[in-house]
N, C-alpha and C positions, 0 to 999 in steps of 0.2 A: 504494500500499500504505500503511496506517495504522501508524504508529510512535510510540513513546513518546518525547518530547523535552522539554526544559526551554525556558523562554521564550527564553532567549539562544540555545539551539541552533536553535529554530525561526527566530529572527531571522537567524542565521548562514546557514541553508538558503536564506532568501529572497534574501539579499544574493549569495550564490554563484550561485544560479540566474540572477538578473537581470544579474549581471556577465558570466556566460558567454553569455547571450542577446544582450546590447546592449553593445558595446564603449565606448558613451558614458557609461555608469555608472562614477562614480568616488567613492572614499570619501575624506573629509577629517575630521582631528580629532586630539585629543591622544593619543598612545600607540596609535593604531589599527593601526599597522604591525607593526613588529618586536616590539613587546610584546603584540600580539593583542588589544589593547583592554582597558580596566579590567575591563569585565563580560563579556569574552570573546565579544562579539557578533561581532567581526571576526577571530576566531581562524582562522589559516591561510590568509587571504585575501592578505595581503602575500606570502607564500611563492608562492602560486599566480599572482596576477596582476601582481606586481611593484610597484615604488615609484611608477611614473607613474601607477598607478590606486588605489593605497592609500597616502595621503599623511600622513605625521606632521606635525603643525603645531606652531608655538610655543604657549605658554600665552596666547592672546590672541583671545578669542572674537570680538570685533567685527571683527578682521581676517579670520580664516577663514571666519567667515559671510559677510561681504562678498565674499570670494574665491569662495564657493560661488554667490553671486547672480551674479556676473560669469561664471562658468563656465556657469550655466545660460542666461543670456542669448545667450551665444556657442554654445550648441548642445548642450552636454554635459548630463549628468543627475546632478549631484552629490548624494551622501547625506552630510550634515554631522553628525557625531556630537558631542553634549554629554556629558561624563563625567557630568554631573547636569544636569537641565533648569534647575535653580536658576542654572547659570552663563551661561544664555542671557540673564539679565538684563543681563550685561555687553555684550549685542549687540543690544538691543532697537531702537537706531536703524536697524540693517540689517534687523531683522525687520520692524517697524512701517512704516518709511519707504521701504524698498526691496524687500525679499522680497514684501511684501504688496501694493504700490502700483505698481510699475513697468508692469504689464500695463494697468491702469486709466489711469495717467498717459501712457502711450504710445499710448492709443486702440487698444489690442489689437494693435499691432505688434510688441510685444515679450512674450515669455512668460518665466516663470521656473519651469522644471520641476525644482524641487529638493525634497529631503526634509531637514528638520531633526528629527533624532531624538535620543531618550535617555532614561534613566529619570527618573521623578518621584515625588514623595511619599516616604513612609517606605520603608526597605529590608527584605529578608527577615530581617535581624537588626537589633537595637536599636543606637542610637548614632551615627545620621547627623547629628544635632543640628540647630539651628535654621537654619542656612544651606545644608544639603545634603539636607534631607529634606521640602521644601516641595511641596505640591500647587498647581501654578501655572496649572491648565487654564484658568481664567477669564482670565487675562492674554492668553492666545493666542486663546481663543475668543471674546474681545470684538472682534477686528480683523477687519473686512471685507477680503476678498482672500486670506484664508488657508483651507485645509482643515485642520481639526483632528480628530485621530482617537485613540482610546485602546482597544485590544483588551483583552478581559478573559480570554483564554485563548490556548493555544499554537496551535491551529488558526487561529483569527482573526489572530493576531500575523503569521503567515507570509504568509497570503493578503492582509492588508491592506497589509503592507509592500511586496509585489511591486505591488499596485495602486497604491500611493503613488508608487513610482518610475516607473511608466508614466504617471502623471498629467501632463497640461500644466500643472497649477495647482501653486503651492507648497504643500507639505503639512508641517504640524507633527505628529510622530508620538511620541505620549507613552506609554512603556513603563511599565506599572505595577510600580514598585519591589517591593512586597511579594511579588509573583508571579515574580521574575526566575529563581529557582532551582527553582520548581515544575515537576512534570512534567505533561504532557497529551498528548492524542492530536493528531498531525499527519499529513497526508498528503504522503508523500514524492514525490508527482508534481505535476503543473502544475495550479494552480488560483489563482483571484482572489477576494478578498472585497470587495464594493462600500464605497466611502469615504462613502456618503451614506444607509446604511440602517441603522436599529436592528434588533434582533433579539429574539425571544422565546426566552429559554433554557430556561424551565420552564413548563409548562401549569399553571393553577390557576383556583379559580372564587370565592374569597372575598375576597382582597386581592390588590393588585398591589405587588410590591417593585420599585423602579427605581433602576439604578445605572449605573455605567460604570467601565472599567478594574477596579481591584483590589476596588472595592466590590461589584462583581457576585458575586465569590467569597462575600463576607459575606451577600449576599442569598440565595444558594442554600444556604449553611449555615442561615441563618434559616428558610428556607422548610422544610427537613428537620425543624428543631426545632418549628416550627409544626404540621407534620403529625402529628407524636406527640400534639398536643393536639387533633386533629380539625379542624384550620385548612388549608384549601387555598390556598397562595400561589403566584401566578404571578410569574415574574422577567423583567423586560424589561432588556436590555442596550442602553443608548443607543448606545454605542461610537462614534459619529460626533457630535462637539459642534458643529462648524461644517462643513456645514449641518446643523442639528438636525433629525432625522426624528422627529416625534412620533406618526406614524401608529400603530405597535405599542403605544406606551403609551396612547394614546386608546382604542384599539380594547379593550385590557385592561381600562381603568378602566369602560368602557361594560359590560362584563361583570361586573366585581367591584364596582364602586361605592365601593371604598375604595383609598387608595394612600399608600405611604410612599417617600420618595426618600431614598437613601442616598449618601454622599459623604465621601471622605476630606479634601477641601478645607474650609477654614473656612466655616461657615455663612452668614456675612454676605456678600451680594454675589457668592456663589459660583455654579457652574453649577447647583447643586441648586435655587438660587433661580430661575433662568430657567426650568427645568423645571416647578417648581411653578407659576409665573405662567402658563405656556402651558397647563397642565393645568386650572387654574382658569378661564382664559379660554375655552378651546376645549371642556373637558369638564365644565363646571360643572353641568349639569343631570343628569349621570351620577353625581355624586357624592353620597353620603349624609353624609360628614363632610369637613372640609376635609383637603387633603392636608398631611401632616406630613413633618418631615425628621429624619434622623439624621446628623451630620456631625462633622467634626473639631472639637475644642474650640478656642476663641478664644485661642490662645497659640502662641508660637513653639514648634517641636517640641523637647521636652525632651531632655537628654543621658541622664539616668537612666533605665534601662529600664523601671521600674515606673511612672514618670510618662509616658513616652512611650506605653506601653500605655493609661494612663488617657486620654491626649489623642486617642487614635484612636477612630473608631466601632467598636462591638463588636456581635456577634451577639446578645448579651443585650439590649442596647439596642434592636435592630431588632424582636426578638421582643416586648419590652414595648411598644413603640410600635404595632406591628400589632394587639396585643390591646387596647391603649387605643382605636385607631381602630374596632376591631370592637365595643367596649363590653364587652369580657369582663373 
């Protein structure tokens, strides 16, 4: 049955279902237990499954990410929560050198079936500031050995987290901060969403708007605005950053001949740069204009609400860039 849920409620559904299905699934993180998690993703799970499966940890990211790696090697399926994905920077040795590489370095004898999850980017309300609201997708997606995903809606969030927990590969699950409290449709039954497939969220014929995570919502709003001016925009949700599935984006560009890539991350060296490079390399002859980008401004996230808003990509910028690409 289809129900309306916020993103954090959809993720909570996924965790409860997987913990019920598989007793190897455990949760670690700061305040995930008795305090129900800072973002309420683990709400009620401590009371239902107990302290041996929902474990509050000290404020020491390197230690509890490392514990998660060890538990995964020993046969459990840990889900390690970051209050903010910014804080995973404290544990990058564990992420880059252990979580991502142990399977390779052991010749496939050891697996690390764990999920590192948490919100990234600006929040639903302003004020997270420079050290709490960064879009660090590129840091994780750059590293071979990891799967990196970022759902753009509540339905995908539930299905992709369930698939991530069942994966034998380590998965970095990036939850789009701006959408945390947004409501959307979720199936309360059993389903999985693949971890290696992009998806077309809106059909169109004139121009392709490409995003992932929270930027897909901006693309859909921009497509609606463009439609008022007689422009038909197709929206492609990359949703899986490693491995990067380019097939839907390339098929769309083959049809529309124009593309704009939208990213909350800083433009320089970001995920959008990789998507543009592949479109230009693999879809060059389908393009009438070079692929352009709308991205976060090259600045730490400001504290002041008005400046934070200016630092983020906007629907107005996407519409203007699309019209510029089309020559309107």
